[in-house]
Backbone as CSV, one residue per row, in Angstrom:
resi,resn,N_x,N_y,N_z,CA_x,CA_y,CA_z,C_x,C_y,C_z
1,UNK,128.911,17.889,52.712,130.480,16.676,52.940,129.322,15.283,54.131
2,UNK,130.183,14.447,53.706,128.811,13.181,54.300,129.752,13.122,55.759
3,UNK,129.652,12.711,56.138,129.868,12.319,57.928,131.302,11.567,57.802
4,UNK,132.230,11.897,58.952,132.954,10.568,58.585,133.184,9.344,59.261
5,UNK,132.955,8.175,58.468,133.115,6.670,59.542,134.054,6.071,60.183
6,UNK,133.453,6.193,61.856,135.424,5.771,62.610,135.045,4.039,62.060
7,UNK,136.472,3.664,62.049,136.666,1.956,61.685,137.826,2.306,62.761
8,UNK,138.029,0.434,62.460,138.818,-0.379,63.134,139.880,-1.063,62.973
9,UNK,140.680,-1.768,63.166,141.627,-2.699,62.679,141.480,-2.684,61.354
10,UNK,141.678,-2.292,60.738,142.107,-1.750,59.410,143.667,-1.889,58.692
11,UNK,142.767,-3.073,57.571,143.504,-3.201,56.823,143.404,-3.080,55.530
12,UNK,145.087,-2.084,54.674,145.012,-1.741,53.077,145.051,-2.601,52.472
13,UNK,144.373,-2.764,51.709,144.192,-3.879,49.995,144.562,-3.321,48.991
14,UNK,146.248,-3.982,48.698,146.167,-3.266,47.544,145.962,-4.737,46.646
15,UNK,145.040,-3.809,45.808,145.131,-5.259,44.508,145.461,-4.850,43.241
16,UNK,146.935,-6.261,42.869,147.080,-6.724,41.768,146.690,-6.672,40.547
17,UNK,146.915,-6.465,39.283,146.355,-7.306,38.184,147.154,-7.066,37.234
18,UNK,147.059,-8.220,36.952,148.141,-8.956,35.805,148.076,-7.520,33.912
19,UNK,146.853,-7.348,34.278,146.161,-6.269,33.180,146.622,-4.835,33.156
20,UNK,146.707,-4.589,34.626,146.533,-3.108,34.876,148.615,-2.831,35.167
21,UNK,148.910,-1.562,34.949,150.032,-1.268,35.654,149.856,-0.696,37.496
22,UNK,148.880,-0.192,36.947,148.490,0.882,38.305,147.383,-0.153,39.390
23,UNK,147.873,0.524,40.811,147.318,-1.009,41.221,145.907,-0.547,42.476
24,UNK,145.227,-0.984,42.664,143.867,-0.257,43.091,143.922,-0.601,44.909
25,UNK,143.649,0.034,45.749,143.839,-0.035,46.680,142.334,0.143,48.059
26,UNK,141.905,-0.250,48.042,140.941,0.103,49.146,141.305,-0.745,50.608
27,UNK,139.894,-0.189,51.542,140.186,-0.893,52.748,139.009,-1.661,53.574
28,UNK,139.567,-2.517,54.650,139.072,-3.901,55.200,139.619,-3.277,57.044
29,UNK,137.839,-3.249,57.090,138.355,-2.531,58.374,136.408,-3.227,59.154
30,UNK,136.489,-2.863,60.569,134.846,-2.994,60.994,134.676,-1.236,61.217
31,UNK,133.578,-1.642,62.179,133.247,0.414,62.588,132.916,-0.015,63.339
32,UNK,133.598,0.948,64.564,133.882,0.863,65.140,133.006,1.799,66.694
33,UNK,131.737,2.203,65.772,130.903,2.046,66.461,129.911,2.214,65.698
34,UNK,128.745,2.179,65.874,127.297,2.185,65.063,127.250,3.687,64.053
35,UNK,126.622,3.686,62.877,126.407,4.879,61.803,125.241,4.419,60.676
36,UNK,125.076,5.392,60.265,124.265,5.260,58.570,124.886,3.705,58.123
37,UNK,126.081,3.642,58.278,126.308,2.199,57.181,126.693,1.282,57.984
38,UNK,126.576,1.146,59.077,126.253,-0.269,59.497,126.900,0.004,61.059
39,UNK,126.536,-0.792,62.015,126.725,-1.271,63.043,128.020,-1.270,63.806
40,UNK,128.377,-0.967,65.001,129.590,-1.390,65.441,130.238,-2.616,65.636
41,UNK,130.979,-3.163,65.519,131.993,-4.445,64.961,132.041,-5.337,63.468
42,UNK,130.800,-4.430,62.582,130.326,-5.281,61.284,132.089,-4.724,60.158
43,UNK,131.871,-5.622,59.599,132.746,-5.836,58.428,132.791,-5.128,57.601
44,UNK,133.303,-4.225,56.355,133.649,-2.709,56.121,134.730,-3.645,54.444
45,UNK,133.706,-3.269,52.964,135.062,-3.179,52.388,134.690,-2.327,51.877
46,UNK,135.561,-0.451,51.719,134.944,0.544,50.772,135.712,0.337,49.218
47,UNK,134.887,1.292,49.399,135.160,1.878,47.664,136.817,2.009,46.819
48,UNK,137.122,2.184,45.829,138.513,2.510,45.816,139.232,3.637,46.911
49,UNK,140.358,3.375,47.017,140.964,4.690,47.991,141.035,6.293,46.831
50,UNK,141.092,7.177,47.331,141.205,8.077,46.518,142.317,8.910,47.212
51,UNK,141.685,9.349,48.331,142.993,10.076,48.881,143.708,9.570,49.979
52,UNK,144.402,10.133,50.605,144.582,9.505,51.794,145.279,11.203,52.555
53,UNK,145.015,11.014,53.987,145.515,12.349,54.556,145.470,11.987,56.124
54,UNK,146.945,11.769,56.651,147.131,10.675,57.540,146.378,9.808,58.210
55,UNK,145.399,9.257,59.059,144.268,8.498,59.161,142.580,9.128,58.040
56,UNK,142.661,9.576,57.592,141.963,9.966,57.514,141.510,9.520,55.665
57,UNK,140.673,8.663,55.269,141.150,8.157,54.022,138.941,8.757,53.031
58,UNK,139.684,9.302,52.114,138.189,9.007,51.456,138.515,7.938,49.353
59,UNK,137.100,7.471,49.980,137.004,7.524,48.844,136.088,7.621,46.975
60,UNK,136.257,6.850,46.647,135.401,7.041,45.387,134.321,7.232,45.775
61,UNK,133.189,6.661,46.454,131.651,7.393,46.319,132.115,8.672,47.422
62,UNK,132.796,8.953,47.636,132.855,10.410,48.943,133.306,9.880,50.124
63,UNK,133.258,8.998,50.747,132.258,8.735,51.977,134.567,8.838,52.413
64,UNK,133.922,9.118,53.786,135.190,9.669,54.044,135.132,8.203,56.064
65,UNK,136.633,8.467,55.861,136.933,7.161,57.277,137.802,7.633,57.840
66,UNK,138.030,8.034,58.943,138.911,8.086,59.684,139.309,6.778,61.047
67,UNK,140.696,6.156,60.816,140.815,5.138,61.428,141.376,5.800,62.628
68,UNK,141.148,4.379,63.390,142.116,4.775,65.403,143.319,4.223,64.717
69,UNK,144.498,4.075,64.032,145.737,3.479,63.581,145.860,3.242,62.544
70,UNK,147.144,2.934,62.278,147.977,2.790,60.698,147.136,1.422,60.476
71,UNK,147.227,1.326,59.664,146.661,-0.112,58.680,147.659,-0.685,58.728
72,UNK,147.203,-2.161,58.685,147.969,-3.399,57.518,147.693,-3.147,56.871
73,UNK,148.741,-3.554,55.761,149.069,-3.753,54.590,148.831,-5.293,53.900
74,UNK,147.923,-5.324,53.064,147.934,-6.649,52.129,147.651,-6.806,51.434
75,UNK,148.611,-7.572,50.172,148.484,-7.317,48.605,147.572,-9.181,48.467
76,UNK,146.800,-8.650,47.223,145.955,-10.032,46.256,146.032,-9.726,44.911
77,UNK,145.440,-10.853,44.492,145.414,-10.513,42.979,143.903,-9.981,42.936
78,UNK,142.929,-9.405,41.870,142.438,-9.448,41.602,141.095,-10.946,41.215
79,UNK,141.052,-11.641,41.905,140.691,-12.617,41.821,140.647,-13.389,43.683
80,UNK,141.287,-13.085,44.576,141.355,-13.276,45.342,140.139,-12.391,46.290
81,UNK,140.913,-10.283,45.469,139.889,-9.900,46.320,138.673,-10.053,45.740
82,UNK,138.088,-10.395,45.250,137.215,-10.343,44.623,136.107,-11.794,45.382
83,UNK,137.051,-12.474,45.201,136.789,-13.708,47.031,136.694,-13.509,47.919
84,UNK,137.602,-12.484,47.963,137.316,-11.879,49.753,135.837,-11.193,49.629
85,UNK,136.112,-10.424,48.552,134.813,-9.242,48.580,133.720,-10.352,48.688
86,UNK,133.563,-11.110,47.883,131.433,-11.594,47.713,131.651,-12.497,49.198
87,UNK,132.510,-13.462,49.490,132.395,-14.188,50.800,132.814,-13.172,52.419
88,UNK,132.935,-12.130,52.115,133.290,-11.309,53.140,134.624,-11.685,53.850
89,UNK,134.900,-12.270,53.361,136.388,-12.758,54.016,137.385,-12.328,54.002
90,UNK,138.063,-11.746,55.671,138.773,-10.970,56.083,140.250,-11.296,55.807
91,UNK,141.323,-10.384,55.419,142.761,-11.105,54.799,143.559,-11.767,55.868
92,UNK,142.681,-11.773,56.972,143.656,-13.358,57.739,143.278,-15.022,57.397
93,UNK,141.840,-14.780,56.789,140.729,-15.661,56.584,141.918,-16.593,55.236
94,UNK,141.334,-15.447,54.640,141.638,-15.214,53.082,143.017,-16.205,52.821
95,UNK,144.282,-15.781,54.281,145.633,-16.168,54.622,145.743,-17.696,54.573
96,UNK,144.340,-17.892,54.901,144.078,-19.458,56.126,144.552,-19.844,55.219
97,UNK,143.579,-20.370,53.944,143.393,-20.750,53.215,144.707,-20.474,51.142
98,UNK,144.905,-19.609,51.335,145.399,-18.994,49.998,146.604,-19.996,49.429
99,UNK,146.837,-21.235,49.686,148.112,-21.905,49.501,146.349,-23.289,48.213
100,UNK,145.300,-23.393,48.465,144.622,-23.917,47.950,144.056,-23.429,46.822
101,UNK,144.059,-22.067,47.098,143.613,-21.715,45.419,144.458,-21.676,44.397
102,UNK,143.542,-21.596,42.792,144.080,-21.615,41.914,145.140,-20.717,41.877
103,UNK,146.317,-20.534,41.000,147.423,-20.019,40.934,147.162,-19.167,40.300
104,UNK,146.333,-18.941,39.207,145.280,-17.434,38.095,144.492,-18.162,38.086
105,UNK,143.666,-16.676,37.417,142.618,-17.141,36.923,141.868,-15.430,36.312
């Protein structure tokens, strides 16, 4: 079993698709401490959330994360998520220019 990675400032991102009924969820957060995956304060997008147990999250890649608080929630389209992930935008950064984005892709 892999060690649990501690995260802070977490946001649970729900990715809504017009093509599928199910909604994928991932976490956007920062590392709470240095570890083999990253340095304290660096941003992270997890893979798809597979299981939640309180503040512990298991992802598709069998990684385990422990949050320091309940995550905020944020809904995005597939296009918005891809933009966020590619450019490493935080949810707050996406909100700043969301009105300028195309309505759909």
